[in-house]
C-alpha positions as CSV (number, residue, x, y, z in Angstrom):
1,M,71.8,111.1,113.7
2,A,68.8,112.3,115.6
3,L,69.6,109.8,118.3
4,F,73.1,111.2,118.7
5,V,71.8,114.7,119.0
6,R,69.1,113.8,121.6
7,Q,71.5,111.7,123.7
8,D,74.2,114.4,124.0
9,E,72.7,115.9,127.1
10,N,72.9,112.6,129.1
11,R,76.2,111.2,128.0
12,S,79.1,110.5,130.2
13,E,82.7,111.4,129.1
14,L,83.3,107.7,128.1
15,Q,80.2,107.6,126.0
16,Q,81.1,110.9,124.3
17,R,84.6,109.6,123.5
18,L,83.3,106.4,122.1
19,A,80.8,108.2,119.9
20,T,83.5,110.5,118.6
21,E,85.8,107.5,117.8
22,L,82.9,105.7,116.0
23,Q,82.2,108.8,113.9
24,A,85.8,109.1,113.0
25,R,85.9,105.5,111.9
26,V,82.8,106.0,109.7
27,K,84.5,109.0,108.1
28,E,87.7,107.0,107.5
29,R,85.8,104.1,105.9
30,A,83.9,106.5,103.7
31,K,87.2,107.9,102.5
32,Q,88.6,104.4,101.8
33,A,85.5,103.6,99.7
34,D,86.4,106.3,97.2
35,Q,89.8,104.7,96.5
36,P,90.2,102.5,93.4
37,D,89.3,98.9,93.8
38,G,92.5,97.6,92.4
39,V,91.0,95.9,89.3
40,D,91.1,98.7,86.7
41,D,94.6,99.7,87.6
42,S,96.1,96.3,88.3
43,Q,98.9,94.5,86.5
44,F,96.3,92.1,85.2
45,L,95.2,94.6,82.6
46,Q,98.6,95.6,81.5
47,G,99.4,94.7,77.9
48,T,95.7,94.1,77.0
49,K,93.7,96.0,74.4
50,Q,90.1,96.7,73.9
51,T,87.9,94.7,71.6
52,T,88.0,95.9,68.0
53,S,85.1,96.6,65.8
54,L,85.4,93.1,64.2
55,A,84.3,91.3,67.3
56,W,80.9,90.6,65.8
57,A,82.6,88.8,62.9
58,W,84.5,86.5,65.3
59,A,81.3,85.8,67.1
60,I,79.6,84.7,63.8
61,V,82.6,82.5,63.0
62,A,82.4,80.9,66.4
63,V,78.6,80.2,66.1
64,L,79.1,78.7,62.6
65,G,81.9,76.5,63.9
66,I,79.8,75.2,66.7
67,G,77.0,74.6,64.2
68,V,79.3,72.6,61.9
69,V,80.5,70.5,64.9
70,I,76.9,69.8,65.9
71,F,75.9,69.0,62.3
72,L,78.8,66.5,62.0
73,L,78.0,64.8,65.4
74,I,74.3,64.4,64.2
75,K,75.4,62.9,60.9
76,A,77.9,60.6,62.5
77,S,75.4,59.2,65.0
78,A,72.8,58.5,62.3
């Protein structure tokens, strides 16, 4: 910003207009950045629900299942 202030005195009309347009574009992009990203409010999430408090139990069942499969593979190869 300091460069913009220091160069104001020596600018032509074209340079001044271009600088004004660029500043307007920067402000417009900053406004667009505040808009939602389209993920949280998308159709993809419609009809889904949050994980319940029993998620840890399903994780344990999955780990035990994988352990049984590995155990059976080791027994079958021996």
